N, C-alpha and C positions, 0 to 999 in steps of 0.2 A: 157832768158835772153840771149843776144849776147855779144860777147866779147867787143866791143864798148861801150855798155851798163854797162857792169861791171865797166870797166874804169872809165866810166862816173861817176858811184855812188862812186866808190871808189875818187875819185879826189874831188868829193863833199864833201863825209866825212871827208877828210884829206884837208884842204883849206892850209894847211901848205908846202903841195907837188904839185909840177908842173904837170901838167895833162902829160907831156912827160914823167915825170918821173914815174908816176903811169904806163902808157903805157907800158916804158920798164920794169917794176915789174912785171908786169902781164906776159908778153911775155916770160921773162927769166923763171918764174915758169912753164907754159905751154911748154916751149921747154924743160926744164930739165926734167919734166914728161914723155913727149914723147920720149927724149932719153934713159931716163932708162927702159922703156918698150921697147924700139928698142933693148936693150943689154940683155932685157929677166928678168930683174930686177922687184920686186915689188915696188911699192911705196905706202906706207902709211901715212895718214893724220889722226892724232887721233881725233875722235870724230867725223869726217866727213865720210871718208872710205879707202878704198884700191883700187889701180890698180893693175891691174896683165895682163898677158898675156894666153891666153889658145889656145891650137890647137885644132883644127876641122881636123877631118879626111876626106879623100875624100870621093865622095859618088855620087850616080846617083841621079839626080833631072830632073823636067821636066821642060821644056820651056812653060809658060803659054799660049802663044799666038797660037802654032802650037800642043802641045803636043808631040813632041818629046821628046826623051830621053836624057840629057846630063849630060856629067861629070864632076861634080864639084871637081876642085883640091883641096887638102889638103892646109891648109892656117893657120896663127896665126892671131887672133882678139883680140881687147882689152875687158878688162873686169873689172866692177866697181861692188865693194860690200860694200853698205852702213854702216857706223859704228852705233854703238847701238844710241848713243847721238843723231845723225840725225834723226834716226828711232823714237824716243822716240819725238823729237819735232815736226816731222811730223804727228804723231797718238796724239799728243796733250798730253801726259803723263807728 
């Protein structure tokens, strides 16, 4: 599901809200999650999951096209861990 599909589905299920308002709400939620991760904070949505930032150390990789070794610098990457309720819904429990 894309962001625009999410907005359309939420707008359809809440007809008392204007689509532009739903779009602003969804954008605000995503922006707040992004800003919290950029600060290094953890975002937990009970029943859904938790977003956090993990550090990947630098390593030596390979260019798949040429086979040459390439130094991959260290970096921070977003990480998502599903919540128990979401796992249970996905597994039909």
